[in-house]
N, C-alpha and C positions, 0 to 999 in steps of 0.2 A: 484578446488583449484590448483592442479598441481604445488605447490611450494615445492616439496619434503617433504611432511608431514611425520613425524616420527611415524609410527604405532607401536604399541606394538603387538608382535606376541607370540605364543607359539607352541610347538611341537604338531603335529597331533598325538593324542593318539592311533590312528588305521591306520597307514600309508599303510597297506596292504589291506585295504578295502575301496571300493568307497562308499561314503555316501554323503548326501546333508545336507548343513547347510543353513538355511533360517533365515534372520534377517530382521525385519521390523522396519522402522523409520517413525511412523505414524504422527510425529509432525514437519516434515521437513519444513523449510522456507528459502526462498531466495527473491531476489527483481527483479522485472521486469526491464530490462535494458532500456526499452522505456518510461515507465510511472513513474518509481520509487516506484510503489505500491508493497506491499508484495505479494508473491506468497506462497500458502500453498499446501502441498502435502504429499504423502506417498512414500518413497523409499523402495523397497524391494530388498534385496540382497540374491542371491542364489548362492552357489558354492560348488564344490567338492574339498576339500583340497588335496593337495599333501603332502608336508612335514610340512607346517605351517599352522596355523589357526589364524584369526583375533581376538584380544582381544576387548571386547565390550566397555570398558571405553574410549580407544583411538578412536574407531570408533565414539562414541557419540560426542567427542570433535571435531573430523574431520567434522562430519555432521553439527555441530553448526557453523563451520567456514564459512559456505555459508549464514548464517542469514542475513548478510548485503551486500552480494555480488550481484551486478547486472549482471544476466546471463540468457541466454535462456535455456529452458528445454532441448533441444537437446544437447547443449554443456555440461551442468552440468551432464546429464546422462552419456555421454561418458567420461567426466573427472573423474567421480567417478569410472567407470569401469576401466579406465587407472591406476588411483592411487592405487585402491585396488588390482587389479591383479598384478601390479608391486611389490607391497609389499609382498604379500603372495604366488604369483606364483601358483595359483590353477590349477587343471587339466581342469576345466571349470568354467566360472562365467557368471551370468546373472543379470543385473540390470534393474529393472522396476520402472519407475517414474510415478506416477498417481497424477495429479494435480486437485484441486477443480475448479469448473466452473468459467469462466470469460466470461461475456456476454452470458451465456447460453451454453458455449462450454467447454467441458472437454478435457484434453490432456493426453495421455499415451505414453511414450517413452520407448522402450526396446532396450538394447544393450547387446550383449554377446560376449564371446571369448571362444574358445575351443569347445569341443564336449561333450554334455551331454549324459549320458547313460539312456536308458530306463530300466524298470524293468526287461526285459529279457536279458539286457546286450548288446543289439545292439545299435550301434550309431545312433543318430538322425541327421537329416541334417539341 
């Protein structure tokens, strides 16, 4: 989308603790820019909030804004990461897009920013 969408945010209730928020959007739809056919998939958002958290209603409307947009999987995954991370400025964020098969081929695109923490507190590469 990347048109400066206005997300609703709220204060992180535990800013001194690293924890992961996972949100799944299992009914995501967009349009293939080549064929004009609908694309169906699931978008998974994982992030460690810093000061702000994403509010779900505004996220839902943001995701629905892709419904009639012709866009490649790779671009939309990276656009979602850019838009969400710019809005809430997390410590790290990962977007995973999994699309239903087309011609017997499935596609999964993963984009991330920042450094995730393991259970032991060590940074992953």
